[in-house]
N, C-alpha and C positions, 0 to 999 in steps of 0.2 A: 758518314756515320760518326760524326764528331759529337762528343758529349761534353758538357761542362758541369760545374757544381757550384753550390752556394751554401751558406750557413742556413740552418733551420730557423724559421720564423714561427714560433709556437702557435700564435693565433691563426696563422695561415696554413700551417702544415700538419698540426697534430691530429686532426680528424682523419686526414688521408693516411698518415703514418700508422695510426691505430688500425684502420680498416685494412691496409696493405699487410700489416704484421699479422693480424688475425687470419687473413686469408692464406698467407704463406708460412707462418711460423706456429700456428696453433697446434699442429700435430707434433711439434718438437718441444714446446714449452709447457710447463704445468698449468692447469686450469686456473689457479689463483692469479696468474698474470693478467687475466682478462676481466677481473672484477675490480670495481671501485677505482678505476683509472690507474691500477697498479703498473700497467705497462708504460704509461706516460711518465709515471714517477720514476720508473727504471730508466727511461730515456733521459730524464732530467739529471739522473745520477751520472750519466756519461758526460765526459767533459766536452765532447763535440758531437754534433749530428750534422752530417753533410748530406744535402739533397742532391741527387743526381738528376740532371736535366738532359732531355733528349735533343735531337736535331732541331726541333721546333721550339725549344726552350720549355717544353712540358716536363712536369715532374714524372720520372719513371722509376724512382727507387731512392734508397738512402743507405748510408753507412754510419753507424754509431761507434765511436771509439773513445778510449780513455788512455791518458798518459799514466803509466804505472810508475815510472821513474823519469829522470831527465832524458833517458835514451831508449826506454821501452814503451811500446804502445800495444794495447790490447783492443782488437776488434770485437765489440760487443754484439753487434748485429749488422748484417748486410743483406738487403732485400731488394729485388728488382721485380717489376711487374711481369707477369707471365708473357704478355705480348711482346716484350722486349728481351726475353730470355733466349739464349741460343744464337744471338746475333752479334755477340762481342761487346755489348754495352757494359756488362758487369766487369769483364776483364779490363776494358779500357778505363772505366771509372776507378777500379782498384789500383791499376798501374799508376794513374795520375795521382791518386791519393798517396800511394807509396812514395813517389818522387817528392810530393809536397812534404810529407812527414820527414823524409830524409833531409830535406832542406832546413827543417826545423830542429834537427839534431837527433832524430831517432836512428838507432842502429839495429833495432830488431822489432818485429811485429809478431804477436802471437794471437791465437784464437782457438775457440772450441767449435767443432762442427759435428752435428749429429751423425751417427753412423749410417743412417738411412739416406742422408743427403749426398749421394754419390756425385751428382752434377756439380755441386759446390766444391767438393773435394777435388774434382778434376781441375777446376779453375784455379784453386789454391795451389795445387801441385805445379800447374803451368806457370804460375806467377813466381814460383821459387820457394813456396812453403814446404817444409819437411815435417814428417810425422815424428812427434816426440813421445806420445803416449797413446796406446790403443784403448778402446772402450773396455769397461769392466762391467760386471753385473750391476753395480750400484750407479755407475755413470756411463750412459750409452753414447758418449761423445769422444771424438778424437781431439787430442791437443796437437796443434800444428804451430810451427814457428819458422820465421825466416830472418836472415840477417840482411840488412840493406846498407 
């Protein structure tokens, strides 16, 4: 069950990323994100998009992240296909990315996760993320952070 990753190739990956994101994120993100390529523009805003590859080198998901400072990274999006969920691929991919970022000088990673996404929260807790802020009426997301 070894996975690997590679950098995003927009002309090869963007249609897949859009479809995967619409399938798994549409109930967490506002409707405007799916109009006029807004989501792809959002991905382009991220400093890096890493494609997760499964055991047969097939694309199974992605992580988009941004450097906030020389030592802080924010995970913008992390999505894995349903057929690969619950099998340890997301955990393995995020752990490898965490080690890679640590090697590049990151000392902390933070993210927001929707309050309804309990499965993702479980993975983040297992990886060492800690809760920093609970959802509010205006923002239904948890803010999580980890030191690396």
